[in-house]
VOBA-1610 file (N, C-alpha, C; in pm, whole numbers, padded with zeros to 5 digits, always signed):
BEGIN
Unk-00838+00661+00966Unk-00857+00540+00887Unk-00766+00545+00765Unk-00747+00428+00705Unk-00657+00415+00592Unk-00725+00338+00479Unk-00693+00374+00357Unk-00737+00300+00239Unk-00621+00214+00191Unk-00650+00091+00154Unk-00547-00003+00108Unk-00575-00038-00037Unk-00472-00027-00121Unk-00482-00058-00264Unk-00383-00168-00299Unk-00416-00247-00401Unk-00325-00348-00456Unk-00321-00330-00606Unk-00213-00380-00668Unk-00205-00376-00813Unk-00173-00516-00865Unk-00163-00529-00999Unk-00141-00660-01060Unk-00001-00714-01034Unk+00091-00631-00988Unk+00227-00676-00955Unk+00237-00718-00808Unk+00123-00726-00740Unk+00116-00764-00598Unk+00190-00666-00508Unk+00175-00538-00538Unk+00228-00434-00452Unk+00114-00380-00366Unk+00146-00333-00248Unk+00050-00281-00153Unk+00073-00132-00137Unk-00034-00053-00142Unk-00027+00091-00124Unk-00124+00129-00014Unk-00076+00199+00088Unk-00160+00244+00199Unk-00161+00396+00200Unk-00283+00453+00203Unk-00302+00598+00207Unk-00397+00633+00320Unk-00388+00755+00369Unk-00490+00797+00464Unk-00621+00817+00387Unk-00733+00795+00451Unk-00863+00798+00387Unk-00886+00932+00317Unk-00929+00927+00193Unk-00959+01046+00116Unk-00841+01104+00039Unk-00723+01049+00055Unk-00605+01099-00016Unk-00605+01049-00160Unk-00548+01129-00248Unk-00535+01090-00388Unk-00417+00995-00404Unk-00426+00905-00502Unk-00317+00811-00528Unk-00199+00890-00586Unk-00081+00878-00524Unk+00036+00953-00573Unk+00087+00897-00705Unk+00156+00980-00779Unk+00220+00935-00902Unk+00350+00867-00863Unk+00355+00737-00881Unk+00473+00660-00846Unk+00544+00617-00973Unk+00662+00559-00960Unk+00739+00515-01075Unk+00665+00417-01163Unk+00582+00333-01103Unk+00507+00235-01181Unk+00374+00295-01224Unk+00327+00252-01339Unk+00198+00300-01389Unk+00094+00189-01386Unk+00102+00104-01286Unk+00008-00006-01274Unk-00124+00045-01217Unk-00230-00023-01251Unk-00360+00015-01198Unk-00370-00030-01053Unk-00411+00061-00968Unk-00431+00030-00827Unk-00578+00002-00805Unk-00609-00105-00733Unk-00747-00141-00699Unk-00762-00134-00548Unk-00867-00064-00505Unk-00888-00050-00362Unk-00946-00179-00305Unk-00896-00218-00188Unk-00952-00335-00122Unk-01091-00297-00070Unk-01172-00395-00043Unk-01310-00368-00003Unk-01321-00313+00138Unk-01225-00344+00222Unk-01231-00300+00361Unk-01139-00183+00385Unk-01183-00092+00470Unk-01095+00014+00516Unk-01028-00033+00642Unk-00908+00011+00663Unk-00829-00033+00777Unk-00827+00079+00881Unk-00857+00044+01003Unk-00857+00143+01112Unk-00722+00148+01182Unk-00656+00032+01190Unk-00533+00023+01268Unk-00422-00034+01181Unk-00307+00032+01180Unk-00190-00016+01107Unk-00070-00012+01202Unk+00039-00071+01159Unk+00160-00072+01243Unk+00217+00069+01256Unk+00300+00088+01356Unk+00362+00219+01378Unk+00450+00259+01260Unk+00517+00161+01198Unk+00603+00189+01082Unk+00519+00245+00967Unk+00406+00182+00937Unk+00321+00228+00828Unk+00261+00364+00860Unk+00212+00382+00983Unk+00152+00509+01023Unk+00251+00624+01011Unk+00375+00605+01058Unk+00474+00713+01051Unk+00515+00743+00907Unk+00523+00638+00823Unk+00559+00660+00683Unk+00449+00736+00610Unk+00323+00702+00635Unk+00210+00772+00573Unk+00208+00917+00618Unk+00234+00944+00745Unk+00237+01081+00795Unk+00352+01160+00734Unk+00467+01094+00716Unk+00587+01162+00667Unk+00580+01190+00517Unk+00546+01087+00435Unk+00551+01106+00290Unk+00416+01095+00221Unk+00309+01067+00296Unk+00174+01066+00239Unk+00127+00931+00191Unk+00214+00834+00182Unk+00177+00699+00138Unk+00280+00598+00186Unk+00243+00470+00178Unk+00333+00360+00213Unk+00318+00254+00105Unk+00428+00210+00045Unk+00426+00108-00061Unk+00513-00009-00018Unk+00462-00129-00041Unk+00540-00249-00010Unk+00506-00356-00112Unk+00605-00436-00148Unk+00585-00545-00240Unk+00538-00668-00163Unk+00438-00738-00216Unk+00387-00859-00154Unk+00430-00983-00231Unk+00523-00965-00323Unk+00568-01077-00406Unk+00640-01182-00324Unk+00621-01308-00362Unk+00688-01419-00295Unk+00815-01449-00373Unk+00927-01456-00303Unk+01054-01488-00370Unk+01070-01639-00377Unk+01156-01683-00466Unk+01181-01826-00479Unk+01238-01882-00350Unk+01319-01804-00281Unk+01378-01847-00156Unk+01269-01877-00051Unk+01162-01797-00055Unk+01054-01815+00042Unk+00972-01940+00017Unk+00981-01998-00102Unk+00903-02116-00135Unk+00968-02245-00087Unk+01097-02242-00059Unk+01169-02363-00021Unk+01145-02398+00123
//
């Protein structure tokens, strides 16, 4: 299983269940989502296994709004 966190900058952090939040370049507060995730994509799973976490920005660009 995986824990999913979000921060105020709309970034997504995925960790394996029970893992500590890594020290990343940003010092934003991470908030855990209410649901635990059982299934993730192969890309996310391999990244979590390789480096212990997966981070992605969920921000909408101006180009995406047009």
